[in-house]
N, C-alpha and C positions, 0 to 999 in steps of 0.2 A: 665522201667525208667519213662515213662509218667504217668503210674497209680500211682506210688509212689509220684511223684512230685505233681500231681493234687489231690491226696487223693481219687481216684476213684478205686473201686474194679475191679479186673480182671474179675469177673463174669459179671459186667455191660458192660465191653468193649467187651466181647465175646458174640456177639449177633447171631452168626451162619450165618451172611451175607457175610463174607469174600469171599466165593467161587463165589458169584454173583457179586462181585464188580471189578472195574478196580482199580488197585493199582498203585500209582505214588510214585517214590522215587528219591531223590537226594543223590548221593554218593559223598563223599569227603575224600580224603586221606585214602582210604581203609576202611572207616567206613560210617555208615548211617548218613547223615546230616539232612534229613527230609523226611517225608512221609505223604500221605493222601490217601483217597480212594473215589471213586465215585460210587454211586449206581444209575443206570438209570432205572426209572420206571414212567409210566404215563406222559411222555413228560417233565420230570424234572430230572436233575442230582442232587442227594443229596450228597454234599461234607461233609465228616466227617473224624474222626480219624486223624486229622491234628496234627502233632507234629514236632518240629524242635529242634535239639540238642541245649540245653541252651547256650553252648559256641559259637554257630553260629547264634543266634538270632540277628536281626538287620543288617545282612550281605547279605540279598537278597534271602536267601533260601526259605522262605515262599512265597515271591513274585514270584519266579520261579515256585514253585508248583502251585500257583493260575493261573499263565499264562498258564501252561501246562494243568491244569484242564479245563480251558476255551477252549483251542484248542481241546482237546479230546472230550469234550461235543459237540462242534460245528461239528466235524467230524461225531459224532454219530447222528447228526441231532436233538440234544436236544437244545431248545432255551434258557433254563433257568437253572441256578445253584442256589440251595438253601442250606443254612447251618445254624447251630446253633452256633453262636460265643459267646465265653465267653466275658462278657462286657469289661473286661480289655484288650482284644485283638482285639476288633472290629475295631480299627484304622488300623490294618494290612489289614483287608478285605476292609475297606472303601477306602484305598489308591489303592486297586486293582479294584475298581469300584463297589463294593457291596453296597447296600443300605439297611438300617434297615426297617423291615416290622413288625410293632407291638411293643408292650411293652416288658419289661423284664420278664423273668420267670426263675424258678429254675429247674436245671437238675443235678442230682447227687450231690446236695448240692452246686452247683455253679451257679451264675447268668449268664443267656445267653440272647441273642436276636436273632431272626430270621433275616437273611440277604439274599438278592437275587441279582443276576446279570444276565442280558440278554446277551447271547453269540452269538445268531444267529438271 
């Protein structure tokens, strides 16, 4: 669903890192409401693959995922979460305490910015 909506190829999403990641999910009414993953390396948690069911956007699912990601990173002793946010979604991350680091760039044909948040 996410790949179709975003116009990103399945091959680009399948990077072989899922087995190394911590996966977070929010379930709702027997279905998947949202998900993201954390890759922890070199003192940083890299948040990626965040997706929320379109029907549930704006209802706190993304905020809940970001809170839990911060909690998990802090427990793991990682002081920083970094992510690549689509520029049209950076407000979600900003409201969760993430700050833009650097200028916009293209990733899979979509404009992004790097964002970071200290968690410990």
